[in-house]
C-alpha positions, 0 to 999 in steps of 0.5 A: 157927690153920690152917697152911700149908707153903711149899716153895721153894729160893729163899726165902733168896736175897738177890737173886732175884726169886722170893725177894723175891716169897716174902718179901712173900707169906709176910709177908702170909699170916702175918698171918692163918695160920701159915706155915712155909717149907722152903728150902735149907740154910745157917746155922741150921736154924730162923729166926723173924722178922717175927711168931710165925706165920712160921717158916723152915726151912733144911734141904734141901741138894739139890733132887733125887730123893735128898732127897725123903725128907727133905722127906717126913719134914718134911711128916709131922711138921707138921699142915699144911692145905695144902702150897704148892710154889713151882715154879722149874726149878732146884728139881728139875733144869733144863729144866722139870718133873722126875720127882722132883717127881712122886714127891713129889706122889704121896707127898702124894696117898697121905698125903691132903695138899692140894697147891697148886703155883705155877709161876713158869716152865713149858715146853710146847714142841712144834714141828717147827721144833725137832725135836731138842727133841721127845723132851724136849717129850713127856716134859715134857708127861707130867710136867706132866700127872702133876703136875696130876693129883696137885695140887689147883690149879696157879697160873700167872702168865700167862693165856696159860699158864693157857689153854694148860694148860687146853686141853692138859689139858682134862679137868683145866681147872678145876685151872688158875688165873691168879694174876699177880705183885705188886711185890717190895717196899713203896712208900716215899713221900719228902718233897720234902726227902728227895727232894732229899737223895737227888738230892744223894747221887747228884750229880744236877743240879736240872733233870735228869730221871731215866730208871730201869731196874730188874732184872738184865742177863738177855737177856730185858730189852732193855738196848739199848732203854734205852741208845738211849732215853737217847741219843735223849733227849740228842740231842733236847736233854733234860737227863736221866740214866739210873739202872740198878739191880739184880743186875749192873747195875754192868756196864752201862757196860762193855757200851757199844759204841764209839759209845756211850762219850759216855753214860758220864757220863750213866749211874749204875749202882748194882748190887744195892740193898737193898729200902729204898733201892730203894723210895726211889730210885723216888721220884725217877724221872721215867720207868720203862723196862722193855722185855722181848723177850716184852713186859710181862706179869703175871709180871714183878715188875720191871714191877710195881715201877714201876706200884705206885710210880705211875711213868710206864712205857714198855714193850714189846708181846709174845707174853706181853702181856695187852691185857685188863690192859695198855693205853696209858692206864696205861703206854706200849706199843711194838711196836718199838725205834724206837717205844719210844725215841720214846715215852720222849722224848715223855714227857720232853717232856710233864709233863701226860702223865707225870702222867696216866699215873702216876696210871693206872699206880698204879690199874692196879696196885692193881686187878690186882696188889695184894698183898692181892688176890693173898694172898686167891687163895692162901688160896682155892686152899689152902682155909685 
C-alpha cells in the first residue's frame, strides 16, 4: 500500500480549525492509503486510532531551524511516496514563510522526495502604502519562490491566491493548484424528538427561532454584525435567540456595549463544544450567520459547516469571495452591515425562502467542497 507523510504542528490541537481539518482529511485518506502524521511533541510518541492505516507521531518540540534534523531523520526512516506539509505561519516562525522550511525542502529535493505543500495562509504584501513592510515583503516572496521551486505542487484554498501566485511566479504557474477547504466535522441528522430534547436542554421556547454563530472571536469574524442582527430582529417583533459557539464564545455577553445589555437573555454562549455536540446543534438552527471582514471564502471551514448542514446562511461579500462559486441562490450575501442585518431579518420572516436557500446551500457544498472530492485532489497532487 502507498504511504503518505503529513507534517503539521497543529494536528493535536483540540480546538484549532486547521487541526479539525487535518483530522477529517487524514481519516478520509487513510481509507485507501497508509497515512503517518508527524506533529508536535506531547504525550506518547506514537498514537494509533481510527484504523490501522493511520498513525500519529508526536515528536517535534519546536518547529524551527534547530529541529530540522529530527524531521529529516524521521523522513529518512520511512518509505513515503509523498510528503504533504500543512503550512501555517507558526510552523516555522510567524509572519509568513520562514527560511527553515526552505532548508527542509532543499534536503527533501536532494533526497528525491516528492513534496506537496498545502498553504492555509500565505502573505504576499507589496505596497508603497506600507513602505516599512517592504523589506519583509521582498524576503517573503523570495522564500515563497524557493519553496515553490523545491515542491512538486502548492495547494491554496483561495482561487485569488492561486491566480496571484501563478502570476508572480509565472514560470512555475503549473505548480499552483486551487483546493478549497471542507467542513471540519460530519453532519448528524436528528429526529424531531431529538431536536426537541436539545431545545429543552437549552431552555428554548417552542416558537423561538434560532440564529447561530460558530467560530472564535477573532476580529476577522464580525461579531458586531451578528449581535446587531439579533437586536434588529427583536425590534421587528421576532421571537428569536442567538446561539454563539466556539473557542472563547462564552465571552460574547461580556463584550456587549451599554446599549446592548437588553440582549443578555437572548444570547446563549456555549464556549467550545466537542464535534458531536456541535453537529447536533446545527440541527436546531434556523439561520446561520457568518460575516467575515474579507467576505465568505473557500478557506473558511466555519462557513462550510453551515453549508454542509444545509442551513440558510447569511454572509458578507469581500475581496476573498469567489462569485464563481458563491451566489445569492445558495446563501445570502451582503456588501454592508445594514444589508447583512436586513437579510437575516428577511429570512426570519420567510419560511419558504429559508427552505429554498437551505436546499441550495447543501447542493453548493456537495458540488464544491465535499470531503471525498477534496481528498481525491490530494491523492492526485501526491501521485499516490
